[in-house]
N, C-alpha and C positions, 0 to 999 in steps of 0.2 A: 603715731599709729593710726593707720588707714581707717580702722573701724571707727574710730571717733571723729572722724574728720569733718563728715558732713554735719553732724550735730554741732561741732563748733562752728563750722561755718554758718549754720541757721542761727546760731545765737549771737552771732557778729553784730548784726543788726541792732538787736536789743542793747547789747553792750555798749555802743557807741554813745548811749545818753549819758554813760560814765566818762565821758571825754578819753577815749582811748587813744593811745599815741602809737607810733610804729616801735617796735623793738628792734634796735639797729642790729644787735648780734643775731637775732634769728633771721633777719631780713638777709643780712651778710652771708649767712650759711646757706640759705635758700637759692640766693643768687649764684653761689659757688656750685652748688649741688645742681641746679639747673644746668649749668654750662658742663659740669662733668657727665651728666646723662646724655647732653647732646653729643659729646665726645664719643659716647660708646657706638654711636652709628657709623662714623667714619672707622671706628676700630673692627666693628662687624664688617665693614667694606673689606678690610685687609685680611681679615679671619678667612670671609668666604672667597674673597679673590685668590688668596693663596693656595685653596684648596681645589681650585677648577683649573682646566686647561689653559695654556697660557692665550689659547685664540678666542677666549672668553672671558678674559680677566676682566676687561674694561666693563663690558656690559654686566657682568657679576657685581662690580663695584657701582655701578650707574644704578642698579636697583636700590641698593641703600641709599646712595645720594638724592634718587629722586623722591624718596619718601620726605627726606627733609624738606623739599619743595612742595610737594602735593600737601601733606598732611600738616606742615607748617602752616599752610595759609588756610587751609579747611578747619584746621582746628579753632582758629580765631573767628571764622566766620560761622561755623555751624557745630563742630564737635564739642567744644567745651558746653554750648548750654544743653547739647542732647545728654551730657552726661552729669553736669552739676548745676545746671540751669536754676534761677532762682524760683522759688515758690512751687517747686516740685509737689506732686500729689501722687503720681502713678508709681508703683514699686517696679517697674520695666523700663521707664525711659523718663529722661530730663522735661526740661520745657524749652519754648523758644524765647523765652525773656532776654535773652543776653545773645542773641544773633549779632554778629558783627561787634560784640563787644558792647552791645546796647546797655545801659544802666549801670555800665563800670568804668571809672574814672581813673586818675593817678592817686586821687586821695580816697579811693576806696580801699576799705581795709578786710582783710580775712584773719579769724581768730586761728591761734595754734591749739594746742593741747593743753596748754598751760594758761590758766586764768590770768587776764590782763596782759599776755602777749599777743601781739597784733603784728601780721606782715602786710605789705601791698598785695591788693588780690591780682593786681598784675601779675606779681610774682608767681602767685600760686597757680594761675592760668598757666603761664609759660612752663613752670615746673611739669605740671600734669602734661603739657603738650610735648615734652620731650618722650614722655611715656609713649604716647600714642606714635609718635615718629618710629620707635625704634620696634614697636610691635609689629607695624607693617613691614619694616625691612626685613624682619626676620623671616618672614615667609618666603623670601625671593630663594632661601637656599634649597628650598625643594623643587625648584622650577628652572634652575640656571641651565644653559646650554639648550634650550628650545622654546622659551615662551617669548612672544613677541613683546618688545620693549613697551610699545603703546598700550596693549591688552594688560600688561601689568600694572600701568601707572592708573588705567581707569579702574583696575580691579580694587587697589589698594585705597583709592578715593572712595568708592561705594563700601567697600567692607569697613572702612574705619567708621563711617557715620552708620552703617547697618547692624554691624557686628561689635566693633570694639565700644563706641560710646555708649550704647544699652548696657554692656556686660560691666563696664565701669560703673555706671549708675546703680544698678543692683547691687554690687558688692560694696561699693564706697559711699554712696549717697543715704541720708538719714532716711528718705523714703523708700531705698531700695530694698528688693525683698530678701536677699542674702543677708543684707546688713542686718535687716530686723531679725532674720532667724537666728544671728550671731555667727556668722562665719568670720573666719580670721585670714585675712590677706594683707599682711604689713605692706608690702611694697609690689605685688602684683603676681604672685605665682599662678593665681588663676585669671586674672585679668589680662596679662601679658603673656606668659608664657604657655600655660593650657590653650589659650584661645589661637596664638601662632602656631603651636605643634599641631595642634588638631586640623586647623586651616591648611597647614603645608602638607599633611598627609592626603587631604582631601584633594588639594590642587594637583599633586603628584598623581593622584588615580585618575582625576578627570582628564590631565594632559596628556597621559600616557607615557611610557619609558621612553628614554634617550635611544637615538639610532645605536645599533650594537657597535659600530665602527666608533660612534662618539664615545659610548659609554664605557669602552674598552680603555680608550685614551685618556678617561677622565681621571688620571691620578694627580695628587697635588703637584703643581708647577713652580711653587714658591713657598717652600716651608717658613722662611724667614719671615714671610709676609703672614703667614698663620700665627707666628709666636708674637710678632708684632700686635696684629689684632688681638689676641687672646690678653696679652699684656693691657692694652688699652681698655678692652671690656673690663679686667680686672680694677684697674684704676678708676674708670667710671663708675663702676658699680658701688662705690663707697657712697657716692651722691645720690644713686638709685635706691639704695637701702637706707644708709644712714640719713639722709635727706628725707626722707618718708616721715622721720620724727617731727617734721616741721619745725625743729628748734634746734639750736644748740645746747644740748641738755642730755640726762643720763640715757634717755631712751635711744638718742643717735649714738650714744658711745656703744651701747649694747648690740644696736643694729651693724656698727663697724665692726666690732669684735667678732661677731658670729659670722658674719660676711666672709672675713678674711679666713678666720679657722675652718669653716664648712669647706672653701674653697682648696684650702692646702690640703686637707683630709681627702677631698674628692680625687685631685691630680695624683696622690701617693695611691689610692684606692685602684684607680685606672691603671697606672704603672704596674702595680702588683699583679693585677688579673694577666696584663700582658705577659709578664714574667713567668706566671703559673702555667701560662698557655705555652710557654717554650718561646716566647717572642722575645725580641730585644724591647726595653723601655724605649719607646719612640717620642719624637718631640710633637707630632700630631696627636699622640696619646695624651701626652702632658697637657696640652693646650686644650684639647675636647674634653678631658676631665675636670679641668678648672673652669670651663664654662659650663658643665652639669653641676658643679657644686654651687656656683653662683645662682643657677637657677633653682636650685632645690631649696638654697636657704631664703630664698627672696620671701615667700610667704610667713616664713617663721622668724626672720631676722630681729624682731623686736619683741617676739614672744617665746623663745627659748634661751636657757642658758648656754654658755660657749661649751661644755661638754656635750650637750645634746646637739650643738651645731655639728661637733665633730661626727656624731652618728647619723646625722642626716646626710652630710657630706659622703661619708662611706656607703651608706645603704643606696643613694640615689646614684652614685658612680657604679656600685655593682650592677644595679638593675639596667641601668642605661647602657652600660658596656655589653651585656649579654643581649640587650634589644639588637644592638648595632650588630652583633655577630649572626643574629638570626634574620639579619635585613635581607638576605638573597632569599628567604622562604616567602618573603612579602611580594605581592604583585605590583606594589607602588614603588616607582622609581624616585624616592626622597633623596635626591642627589648628595646632599651635604648632611644628612641625619637630623634635620631639624625637628622631626616628630620623636625620634629617640632622646635626644638630648634636651629639647625644650618642653615637649609634650609629656612625655615620661619623666623628667626630671621635676616638671612643674607639678604633675599629680601626686608624685612621692613625697615631694616637700610640701604640698597641701595637706595630705593626710598625715605625715608626720607631725606638722604644726599641730593638729588637734590632739595627736598621741604625747608631745611633749611639753605643750603649753603649761601643764601644771609647774614646770620647773621656775617658772617665773610669777606663778599666779594667776595667769591669764586665763580668759575663756571659762567655759562651764566645765563640769566634770569630765574626765578623759573620754568616757565610753560614748557620751552625749555629744561632745565637741568633734569626735572623729566621725559620728554619724553624719553632723552638720556638714562636716569638710567632705565628705563622700557625696552629699547632695549638692554641693557647691561645684564639685567636679563634673557630676553629670549633666548639670546646667549649662556649666560651660562647654562641654563638649556637645551637647545637642545644638546650642546657639551658633558655635563656630562652625560646626560640620554641616549643619542644613543651610546657614546663611552663606557660607562660602560655595558650596554646591550650586545654589540657585544663582548667585553673582556670576559665577564662572558660565555656566550655561546661557546666560543671558549675553554675556561678551561674546561668547564664543557664536551665537546666532547673529549676532551685529558685525563682528569684525575678525571672527576667528582669533584664536588663542596662540596657536603653534607656528613657526617659522617652516618654511618649504625644508624638505629634507637636503638640498643642495646646499642650502644656506647654514643649516645646522652642521653639515660636514666642514664647510668652509671656517666655521666658527662665527660665534655671534658678535665679535667687536666689529668685522667688516659689514657683516650684513645689516647690523642694526644702528650702528654709529659713525660708519665709514672712518674708523681710526683704529690704530694697532696699540698694543699695548707695549711691543718692543718691536721698534721699527729697524732692527739692526739689516734687515736682510736687502731689499730694494729699494733706495731713495732715488731711484732715477727719476721720478716725477718732481723731484725737488731741484730742477735745472735753474741755471743763471737767470735766464729769460722770465721764469714764472714767480721766482722768489729771490729778489734781490735783496740785499742786507737790510733795505728800509721797509720790506714788506711786512704783514703781520705774521704771527706764529704759523707755522704750517699745522694745519689741522687733520689734513687725511689726504690719502690720495684723491678722492673724488672731489674735496675742495680745491684742489689746484688744477683740475682737468680742464 
């Protein structure tokens, strides 16, 4: 339970006097969970990549992969300490005490939610780092087919430090404002999904819509990729949610069963709406509904019973489905429906967490808890919305955000990476003189010119 995380960490130092030792079972589970959460980002790359044009599949997938590089480094240097740094006093930001992992070593321990159970602090740092990585990658779905790759990399670097880390602090740290208010967010409904969904919507508005010719051709080019990506996300999400218990225990088991159950219900709900509207039950719909269910149950995973998880999945899928149907009335070209799936799904999940937390005895009274959840949603919207707008405007002034129209028409793979996702057409550049058998792997046309 993330709610108690920072308190447990703060108490860790004092507890060391009692000769604490690493709990090997909990540590093994957190190591495995961290790896599962990292797997979600390549899964997201397949999910998004399959939904885009074939001419932009590599660029779309690279925007997820670059998050593993950029955020993976920044989190260790600055991100962790701004979110969970030692000796924090501010309700809005962490400290600089642990820049570059200063003060943390292989013998540093972090407490879990069970008395006497400790894990290496490095494991906790990396588990949280995986959340930071995928949160930044999620935003990319709104800007595919038109945003400069370099501008996106710079954006997520700044956004992670200016928006994500402070939001993680106020929700999950013992000194955080929303933590002390009593907000419930088991695994990131507010910190991860509302922030990324709202930021995606703002980014789509700032960037402007795709060219008509590009948008018209923007149908999913590889639905098996979409299904593979959704499957990897579902699999990795068990580490995301059940891992947030910080131990191999009953809380993890509750998060595990609610995660799977809500996701199943959401997939069925999404397909049911398609049939009610006279459509065929689609593979893209099944994958999208599943993702919405995963998103919605995230804040509630360890706070509601399995039966209420079904309700959360069905309600979230229904609302997100209709938001997608109304997309054409919106001015924003959120290309892959990041706001509808993650922003709306996260908000629904956060509010229903307050409504159904009574089923496990968590939180305050239902009305009071729902009110607190609404406050947390509004703060997350404000921080993500304002922060994203300012960051993008600054980057736009420095280097521009959008590729030229001719490059957008040609596709982002060639213009931004000089590579092709599917090179079955023209291989004339791969002649014998330039590419003998002993030469390195052919990277692109421009690389061999």
